[in-house]
N, C-alpha and C positions, 0 to 999 in steps of 0.2 A: 391238292384237293381243289376241285372246281366248285363254284357257287351254284346253288340250286334255288328254285323259287321259294323255298322255305327258309333259306338263309336270310339274314338281315341285309339291308342295303349296304353297299360298300361304305366303310367309315369315311373315306376321303370325300365322297359325295355328300354325306350328311354334315361333315365338318365344313365343307364349302358352303352349304346351304344355311348354316347356323348364323351367319353374319347378315344383318339387315342391309348393309351396303351392297353385298354381293347379290342379295335378292333383288335389290333395286337395279343393279347393273343387268341382271338377267331380264328383268321386266322391260327395261329400256331397249335392250337388244332385241327382245321378242317383238316389241312394238315397231321398231325401226327396221328390223330385218338384219341390220348390221351397223356397226359403229366403230369409231376409233377411240383410243384412250382420251384424246382431246375432246371429241364431241360428247363423250360420256361425262367427263369431268365438268363440262359446261352445264350439265343438267343435274349435277350432284354437289352436295356441300363439302366435297373433299378435293384434294389436289389431283392433278394429272398423275403424279408419281404414285399416290395412293390408289388411284384407279388402276394403274398398271400392275401394282402388286395384287390387287383383288382379281384382275384378269388372269394373272399367273396362277393363282389358287384355283380359279374356275377352270383354267386350261388343264392343269394337272389332274383335276377331278374328271376331266372329259366333258365338262358342261358347256364349254365354248370351243370353237375352232377359229383359226385365223388364216388370212391370206394376205400376201403383200401386194399392194397396188402402188407402183411407183415408190415413193418414200413412206407411204402410210402402211400401217398394219391394220387391217379391218377384221373385226371379230363378229362372230355370229353364234347364236345358241345352237347347241347340239342337243335335241330333246331326248335322245336315246337313254342317257343315264337317268334322267328324271322319270322317264317311262318305266325303266327297270326298277328304280327305287319304289315307284308307286305300286308296281305289281308285287314286289317283295313285301311291302308294308301291308298291302291288302291280304296277301297270303298269311302273314303273321296275325293280322286282325281276325281272319276267319278261323285260324287255329285256336286263338284265345276264345272266340265266341263258342266254338265247339266244346272246349274244356269247361267253360262256365255253364253251358247248357247241361253237360253231364253232371257237374257239381250240383246244380239246381235240382236235377232229377233225383240224385242221391239224397239230397236234403229233404225233398218232398216225400220220398219213399220212407225215409227214417221217421219223418213226422207222422205219417199215416199208419205206420206199422208198429 
């Protein structure tokens, strides 16, 4: 079964975004354009090994991509999973807004009738 705009965002993306350190890694990469585990660790209160593990989670969720330059692995943000999650969450919010509007209309009709 394929996902549609009304399905929820992929669980792997939401799980990856649930950690504040991973949010910070994404923010740093977004500002810098790209970075290595070493440069990211220098800006964070965690070790390079921890940053590497966080980058692995972000990579599996499709939120970052990497390329090898010499001995370095440079990471960059891939905005597509974030954009997709945003669209799906907006569709979910719109569906709930419509349900709540119908419920309000029913309550108001019952109250006046």
